DSSP file (Angstrom, degrees, kcal/mol; ACC not computed):
  #  RESIDUE AA STRUCTURE BP1 BP2  ACC     N-H-->O    O-->H-N    N-H-->O    O-->H-N    TCO  KAPPA ALPHA  PHI   PSI    X-CA   Y-CA   Z-CA
    1    1 A M              0   0    0      0, 0.0     5,-0.0     0, 0.0     2,-0.0   0.000 360.0 360.0 360.0 134.0    0.0    0.0    0.0
    2    2 A E     >  -     0   0    0      1,-0.1     4,-2.5     4,-0.0     5,-0.2  -0.326 360.0-112.5 -67.3 152.5    1.4    3.4   -0.9
    3    3 A R  H  > S+     0   0    0      1,-0.2     4,-2.9     2,-0.2     5,-0.2   0.888 113.7  50.5 -56.5 -47.2    2.3    5.7    2.1
    4    4 A A  H  > S+     0   0    0      1,-0.2     4,-2.5     2,-0.2    -1,-0.2   0.918 113.5  46.0 -60.0 -43.6   -0.5    8.3    1.5
    5    5 A A  H  > S+     0   0    0      2,-0.2     4,-2.5     1,-0.2    -1,-0.2   0.887 112.3  51.9 -65.6 -38.5   -3.2    5.6    1.2
    6    6 A Q  H  X S+     0   0    0     -4,-2.5     4,-2.7     2,-0.2    -2,-0.2   0.931 110.9  46.7 -63.5 -45.9   -1.8    3.9    4.3
    7    7 A I  H  X S+     0   0    0     -4,-2.9     4,-2.7     2,-0.2     5,-0.2   0.927 112.7  49.6 -63.1 -44.5   -1.9    7.1    6.3
    8    8 A Q  H  X S+     0   0    0     -4,-2.5     4,-2.4    -5,-0.2    -1,-0.2   0.912 112.2  48.8 -60.5 -42.5   -5.4    7.9    5.2
    9    9 A Y  H  X S+     0   0    0     -4,-2.5     4,-2.5     2,-0.2     5,-0.2   0.934 112.1  47.6 -62.5 -47.3   -6.5    4.4    6.1
   10   10 A L  H  X S+     0   0    0     -4,-2.7     4,-1.3     1,-0.2    -2,-0.2   0.897 112.0  50.0 -63.7 -40.3   -4.9    4.6    9.5
   11   11 A L  H  <>S+     0   0    0     -4,-2.7     5,-3.1    -5,-0.2     4,-0.4   0.932 110.7  51.1 -60.5 -44.9   -6.5    8.0   10.2
   12   12 A K  H ><5S+     0   0    0     -4,-2.4     3,-1.3     1,-0.2    -2,-0.2   0.915 108.5  48.9 -62.3 -44.5   -9.9    6.7    9.1
   13   13 A I  H 3<5S+     0   0    0     -4,-2.5    -1,-0.2     1,-0.3    -2,-0.2   0.760 111.8  50.7 -70.5 -20.4   -9.8    3.7   11.4
   14   14 A K  T 3<5S-     0   0    0     -4,-1.3    -1,-0.3    -3,-0.3    -2,-0.2   0.473 116.5-116.7 -88.8  -3.0   -8.8    6.0   14.3
   15   15 A G  T < 5S+     0   0    0     -3,-1.3     2,-0.2    -4,-0.4    -3,-0.2   0.792  73.9 125.9  73.9  27.8  -11.7    8.3   13.5
   16   16 A K      < -     0   0    0     -5,-3.1     2,-0.3    -6,-0.2    -1,-0.3  -0.723  43.7-154.7-116.9 165.6   -9.3   11.2   12.7
   17   17 A R    >>  -     0   0    0     -2,-0.2     4,-1.2    -3,-0.1     3,-0.6  -0.900  34.7-110.1-133.5 162.4   -8.8   13.5    9.7
   18   18 A Q  H 3> S+     0   0    0     -2,-0.3     4,-2.4     1,-0.2     3,-0.2   0.866 119.7  62.7 -58.4 -34.9   -5.9   15.5    8.2
   19   19 A Q  H 3> S+     0   0    0      1,-0.2     4,-2.7     2,-0.2    -1,-0.2   0.855  96.9  57.0 -59.1 -35.7   -7.8   18.5    9.4
   20   20 A D  H <> S+     0   0    0     -3,-0.6     4,-2.3     2,-0.2    -1,-0.2   0.903 107.9  46.8 -63.1 -40.9   -7.5   17.3   13.0
   21   21 A V  H  X S+     0   0    0     -4,-1.2     4,-2.2    -3,-0.2    -2,-0.2   0.925 112.0  51.2 -65.4 -44.6   -3.7   17.3   12.6
   22   22 A A  H  X>S+     0   0    0     -4,-2.4     5,-2.2     1,-0.2     4,-1.4   0.921 112.4  45.6 -59.3 -45.6   -3.7   20.7   11.0
   23   23 A E  H  <5S+     0   0    0     -4,-2.7    -1,-0.2     1,-0.2    -2,-0.2   0.903 110.7  53.5 -66.0 -41.1   -5.8   22.1   13.9
   24   24 A L  H  <5S+     0   0    0     -4,-2.3    -1,-0.2     1,-0.2    -2,-0.2   0.893 119.3  34.1 -59.2 -41.1   -3.7   20.5   16.5
   25   25 A L  H  <5S-     0   0    0     -4,-2.2    -1,-0.2    -5,-0.1    -2,-0.2   0.537 107.4-120.0 -95.1  -7.8   -0.5   22.0   15.1
   26   26 A G  T  <5S+     0   0    0     -4,-1.4     2,-0.3     1,-0.3    -3,-0.2   0.869  70.6 125.1  70.5  36.5   -2.0   25.3   13.9
   27   27 A V      < -     0   0    0     -5,-2.2    -1,-0.3    -6,-0.2     2,-0.2  -0.776  67.9 -86.7-121.3 169.1   -1.1   24.7   10.3
   28   28 A N    >>  -     0   0    0     -2,-0.3     4,-1.5     1,-0.1     3,-0.7  -0.474  29.9-127.5 -73.8 143.5   -3.0   24.7    7.0
   29   29 A K  H 3> S+     0   0    0      1,-0.2     4,-2.5     2,-0.2     5,-0.2   0.843 110.3  61.4 -58.8 -33.8   -4.7   21.4    6.0
   30   30 A A  H 3> S+     0   0    0      1,-0.2     4,-2.2     2,-0.2    -1,-0.2   0.860 100.8  53.2 -62.5 -35.0   -3.0   21.8    2.6
   31   31 A T  H <> S+     0   0    0     -3,-0.7     4,-1.7     2,-0.2    -1,-0.2   0.920 109.5  47.5 -66.0 -43.5    0.4   21.6    4.4
   32   32 A V  H  X S+     0   0    0     -4,-1.5     4,-2.7     1,-0.2    -2,-0.2   0.918 110.7  53.0 -62.1 -43.1   -0.6   18.4    6.1
   33   33 A S  H  X S+     0   0    0     -4,-2.5     4,-2.5     1,-0.2     6,-0.2   0.888 105.9  53.2 -59.8 -40.9   -1.8   17.0    2.8
   34   34 A Q  H  <>S+     0   0    0     -4,-2.2     5,-2.4     2,-0.2     6,-1.2   0.885 111.0  46.9 -62.9 -38.5    1.5   17.8    1.1
   35   35 A V  H ><5S+     0   0    0     -4,-1.7     3,-1.4     4,-0.2    -2,-0.2   0.936 112.0  49.9 -68.1 -46.3    3.3   15.9    3.9
   36   36 A V  H 3<5S+     0   0    0     -4,-2.7    -2,-0.2     1,-0.3    -1,-0.2   0.890 113.1  47.3 -58.1 -40.5    0.9   12.9    3.6
   37   37 A N  T 3<5S-     0   0    0     -4,-2.5    -1,-0.3    -5,-0.2    -2,-0.2   0.363 114.9-114.8 -87.2   5.5    1.4   12.8   -0.2
   38   38 A G  T < 5S+     0   0    0     -3,-1.4    -3,-0.2     2,-0.2    -4,-0.1   0.642  85.0 116.6  75.2  14.7    5.2   13.1    0.0
   39   39 A K  S   <S+     0   0    0     -5,-2.4     2,-0.3    -6,-0.2    -4,-0.2   0.594  81.2  22.5 -88.2 -12.1    5.4   16.5   -1.6
   40   40 A R  S    S-     0   0    0     -6,-1.2     2,-0.4    -8,-0.1    -2,-0.2  -0.987  70.6-138.1-151.3 149.8    6.9   18.1    1.5
   41   41 A R        +     0   0    0     -2,-0.3     2,-0.3    -3,-0.1    -6,-0.1  -0.947  25.3 162.7-114.7 136.0    8.8   17.0    4.6
   42   42 A S     >  -     0   0    0     -2,-0.4     4,-3.0     1,-0.1     5,-0.2  -0.851  24.8-159.3-150.8 111.4    8.1   18.2    8.1
   43   43 A K  H  > S+     0   0    0     23,-0.4     4,-2.7    -2,-0.3     5,-0.2   0.897  95.6  53.3 -58.2 -41.2    9.3   16.4   11.1
   44   44 A R  H  > S+     0   0    0      2,-0.2     4,-1.8     1,-0.2    -1,-0.2   0.920 113.8  40.3 -61.6 -46.8    6.7   18.1   13.3
   45   45 A I  H  > S+     0   0    0      2,-0.2     4,-2.6     1,-0.2     5,-0.2   0.909 114.9  52.4 -71.0 -41.9    3.8   17.1   11.1
   46   46 A E  H  X S+     0   0    0     -4,-3.0     4,-2.6     1,-0.2    -2,-0.2   0.921 110.7  47.7 -59.6 -44.4    5.1   13.6   10.4
   47   47 A K  H  X S+     0   0    0     -4,-2.7     4,-2.6    -5,-0.2    -1,-0.2   0.892 111.1  50.9 -65.1 -39.1    5.5   13.0   14.2
   48   48 A A  H  X S+     0   0    0     -4,-1.8     4,-2.4    -5,-0.2    -2,-0.2   0.915 111.5  47.9 -64.6 -42.4    2.0   14.3   14.9
   49   49 A L  H  X S+     0   0    0     -4,-2.6     4,-1.9     2,-0.2    -2,-0.2   0.936 112.1  49.6 -61.5 -46.6    0.5   12.0   12.2
   50   50 A A  H  X>S+     0   0    0     -4,-2.6     5,-2.3     1,-0.2     4,-1.0   0.920 112.6  46.8 -60.7 -45.2    2.5    9.0   13.5
   51   51 A R  H  <5S+     0   0    0     -4,-2.6     3,-0.5     1,-0.2    -1,-0.2   0.915 110.0  54.3 -61.4 -42.9    1.3    9.7   17.1
   52   52 A M  H  <5S+     0   0    0     -4,-2.4    -1,-0.2     1,-0.2    -2,-0.2   0.844 115.9  37.2 -63.5 -34.1   -2.3   10.2   16.0
   53   53 A V  H  <5S-     0   0    0     -4,-1.9    -1,-0.2     2,-0.2    -2,-0.2   0.502 111.8-117.3 -97.8  -4.2   -2.4    6.8   14.2
   54   54 A G  T  <5S+     0   0    0     -4,-1.0     2,-0.4    -3,-0.5    -3,-0.2   0.837  71.5 123.3  76.5  34.2   -0.3    5.0   16.8
   55   55 A V      < -     0   0    0     -5,-2.3    -1,-0.3    -6,-0.2    -2,-0.2  -0.971  68.2-101.9-126.9 141.8    2.7    4.1   14.6
   56   56 A R    >>  -     0   0    0     -2,-0.4     4,-2.2     1,-0.1     3,-0.6  -0.352  29.9-124.0 -61.4 140.7    6.3    4.9   15.2
   57   57 A H  H 3> S+     0   0    0      1,-0.2     4,-3.0     2,-0.2     5,-0.4   0.888 110.5  53.2 -51.1 -46.3    7.5    7.8   13.0
   58   58 A E  H 3> S+     0   0    0      1,-0.2     4,-1.3     2,-0.2    -1,-0.2   0.829 109.6  48.8 -64.2 -31.9   10.3    5.7   11.5
   59   59 A V  H <4 S+     0   0    0     -3,-0.6    -1,-0.2     2,-0.2    -2,-0.2   0.909 117.5  40.0 -72.9 -42.3    7.9    3.0   10.5
   60   60 A L  H  < S+     0   0    0     -4,-2.2    -2,-0.2     1,-0.2    -3,-0.2   0.876 132.7  20.6 -76.2 -38.2    5.4    5.4    8.9
   61   61 A F  H  < S-     0   0    0     -4,-3.0     2,-0.2     1,-0.3    -3,-0.2   0.412  94.2-137.6-116.6   0.5    7.9    7.7    7.2
   62   62 A G     <  +     0   0    0     -4,-1.3    -1,-0.3    -5,-0.4    -2,-0.1  -0.564  66.5  28.4  81.8-141.8   11.1    5.8    6.9
   63   63 A E  S    S-     0   0    0     -2,-0.2     2,-0.0     1,-0.1    -4,-0.0  -0.030  92.9 -89.2 -58.4 158.0   14.4    7.5    7.6
   64   64 A A        -     0   0    0      1,-0.1     2,-0.4     0, 0.0    -1,-0.1  -0.300  35.7-139.3 -68.2 151.5   14.7   10.4   10.1
   65   65 A V        -     0   0    0     -3,-0.1    -1,-0.1   -22,-0.0     2,-0.0  -0.909  23.9-108.1-111.5 139.2   14.2   14.0    8.9
   66   66 A A              0   0    0     -2,-0.4   -23,-0.4     1,-0.2    -1,-0.0  -0.372 360.0 360.0 -63.2 144.3   16.3   16.8   10.1
   67   67 A A              0   0    0    -24,-0.1    -1,-0.2   -25,-0.1   -23,-0.1   0.509 360.0 360.0 -61.0 360.0   14.5   19.2   12.4
């Protein structure tokens, strides 16, 4: 399963949305979407997504990203 689809699936089964991550972090939903779709990297957003779906950051996004 591609990463974006996997993240969307995990969010859905947890009853969460990308909008929830955006609101939690005070960022635009489009920014979260770009991270989910691999068009942008943000350690802060990636970690929030990973926490929200209950998966380790490294498992969900691969190698570590510089702060």
